[in-house]
Residue, then its C-alpha position, 0 to 999 in steps of 0.5 A: x527564672x524566665x527563659x532568656x536563652x536561645x534554642x533548647x539548651x541553657x549554657x549559662x544556667x547559673x547566670x540570669x540577666x545582669x542587673x544594675x545595682x549601683x556602687x553599694x552592691x557587692x554582687x559580682x554579677x551586677x553593674x555598679x556604674x553602667x546604668x544603660x538608661x542613665x542620661x549623660x549630656x543628652x544621651x543614655x549610657x547605652x547610646x554613648x558607649x555602644x557596647x559589643x561583645x566579641x565572638x572570638x575570645x569569648x567563645x573560641x579562646x579556651x585558655x591556651x597559650x604558647x606554654x600550655x594547652x587549653x584549660x577551659x572546657x566549653x559545652x558547645x565544643x562537644x558536638x560530633x560534627x563542625x556545623x553542629x558545634x557551630x550551631x551550639x556555639x551560636x546558641x551559647x553566644x546569643x544567650x550570653x549577649x542577651x544576659x549581659x545586655x550588650x546591644x552589639x556583637x562582632x565576629x570573624x568568619x572562622x569564629x562563627x563558621x568552620x573552614x571547609x575543604x574548599x572555597x565553595x564549602x567554606x562559603x556554603x557553611x558561612x552562609x548557613x551560619x549567617x542564616x542562623x545568626x539572622x534568626x537570632x538577631x531578630x529574636x533577641x534584638x542584637x545587632x552586628x557592630x562589625x564583621x571581619x575575616x580571619x586571614x591570619x590563623x591558617x598556615x597558608x597565611x604564614x607570610x601574610x594575606x594581602x601582602x603575601x609574596x604568593x598571589x594564590x594566597x592573596x586570592x584565597x584571602x580575597x575569597x574569604x574577605x568577599x564572603x565575610x563582607x557578604x555576611x556582614x551586609x546580610x546581618x546588617x553590620x554597621x562596619x567592616x574591619x581589616x586587621x592585618x594580623x600578618x601583614x608585615x615582615x619577619x625579615x627585611x632581607x627577603x621582603x619587598x616592602x614596596x610591593x607588599x604595601x602596594x598590594x595591600x592598598x590594591x586589596x583594600x581598594x578592591x574590597x571597598x569597591x566590591x562592598x559598595x557595589x553590593x550596597x554596603x553603606x557602613x564604614x571600613x575600619x583598619x586596626x593598627x598593631x605594631x608587631x606580633x606575630x610579625x616583626x613589623x606590621x605595616x599598620x604600626x600605629x594610628x598615624x602610620x595607618x592614617x598616612x597610608x590611607x591618605x596616600x592610597x586614596x582610601x581616607x574617604x571610606x576608611x577609619x580606624x579601630x583602635x585597640x588599647x593593648x595595641x597602643x601599649x605595644x606601639x609605645x603609646x597610650x590608649x588616649x594618644x591613639x584616640x587623639x591622633x584619630x580624632x585630630x584627623x577625623x578618622x576615629x571609627x571604633x574601639x577594641x576595649x582591653x588592656x595589656x600588662x606593663x610587665x608582659x611584652x605581648x598582647x595579653x588582651x585583658x579586660x579593661x579595669x584601669x580607670x585613668x585610661x578610661x577617663x582619658x580615653x573618654x575625654x578624647x571621645x567626648x570632645x570629638x562628639x562621640x561614636x558615629x558608627x563604632x562602639x566599645x567592643x570587648x576584645x578581651x579574654x579571661x585569664x588562663x586560670x579563670x575556668x568557670x563560665x561565670x568568669x566570662x560574665x565577670x570580666x565583661x561586667x568589670x569592663x563595662x563598669x570601668x568605661x561607664x564610670x570613665x564616661x561620667x568622670x570625663x563628662x564632669x571634667x569637660x562640662x564642670x571644670x575649667x579644663x578646656x579653658x586652661x588648655x585653650x589659654x595655653x594657645x592664646x597667642x595664636x588667637x589674635x595678632x601675628x599668631x592669628x595671621x600665621x595660622x591664616x597663612x598670611x606670614x612668610x619666613x621673612x615676616x616671622x624672622x622680623x617679628x622675632x627680631x622685634x619682640x626679643x626673647x620670649x618669656x617662658x610660659x609654664x605648661x602647668x602639667x601638674x595643675x592639669x594632672x591634679x585637676x583630673x585627680x580632683x574629679x576622679x577622687x571626689 
C-alpha cells in the first residue's frame, strides 16, 4: 500500500483509501452508493453533498457517557504532554480524512488545541496548531468547512457563555471566539458556527431572559463585526437545539432562530446549521427544519446524524434512515443545493464500538445513505409528477380572486363578499396517501 498517512506514524494501518465498489459489494469499508464523480443534475455527488468529518466526535469522544467512563483507547492520546498529543491527534485526523475521501473537516478550538493556563497561552497553542493544520491542508488538499469555539464544556460556562450573568465569563468566551475566528480565517474556513451549548436557562426563577437574549445578540453582532474587519467573507451559522444541557435554549428550533436573527439585525450575515438529532429533540422532523430554513432563504449547512426514538437525548448516531435522507434531499435540491455549507457528520460510533475500523464504517454508512437519498430525491423531483401535484393543490391562488389576494389587492370586506357570493367551499382532498405512495414508488424501485 502506498503511503497515504501524515507524519511518521500510521494510525489506521488496517484501512486503505475507501473505494467505491457499488451496491453488489459486501466490503464494509467500501462505498455502495457514494460515487464522488457521478454526475446528477449537472453536478457530481461530491459537489452536491460537500461531505465533512468532524474533529470532536471522531477524535475526542471515546465512548464515555453519564453512566460509565471511556471504552475506546486512542493511540494519539498516549503522548507525554498536551501539545505532543495535539500534534499526534492532528496527524491521525488528516490520515482519516484522506483515507475516507471527504473534501472538508470541521473543528472546535479545544478539539484541535488544549486549553492553557491563561488566555495568552491558549491563543499561542491554538496558533501553533493552526500552523500545523495549514501545512496538512496544503499537503492533502483538505479544506475547512467551518470552525467554532467550545464555550460550553469548561466549568466557567456552567451558566452559559454570551448569556452568562457574570460579565467576566462573557469576556472569556469572547476571547475564545476571537481566537477561533482568527483560526478559521487563517485556515480558509468557508463558514463560522455558533452553537449555544448552554445559552439558555435551568430555572426561570433566577434568570433574566430579556437581558440574556440581548447580551447574546450583542455578542453575535460584536463577533460578526470583528470577523468582517479581519476579512472574513464567509457565512456565520447558528445551530438550533431546544434543550440539553439546559432546560430551555434560546436557539430552540429553526423558526425561533430565524426570528431572533431578524429581530436583531443579523439575518444578512447569519444562516442556520441544522442538525437532524436536534430537530428530533425539538419535536420536528429533519425535513421540517430544513424546509423552515429554505422558506426563509437561510439554510446554511447540515450536521448529519440521527437520534433514537426510544432515547430522549442527543445520541448523535450516524445517519442510516433512508426516508430522512430522501425527504431532506428533496428540500435541499428544491432550494438549489448548498451555497457554502455541506453535510458534516456530527456523529460518533457507539460506546460498544471499540475498533478503529468502526469509525470508518460509521462514516461510510452515513455517506452512502445521503448519496442514495440524493439519487432518489433527484429522480422524484425530475421524473415524477410530484411537483405538479403539489402545485395543483394551491391552484386556486394562481388566478382570479386568489391571485388578487396574494398580490395584496383584497381587503377583509372584499374577502367577506367573495365568501358570501361563492357559498360553502367544496372539500378538497389533501391526497396525503397518494404523495406517500409516490415517494415509496421511487424509493423501492
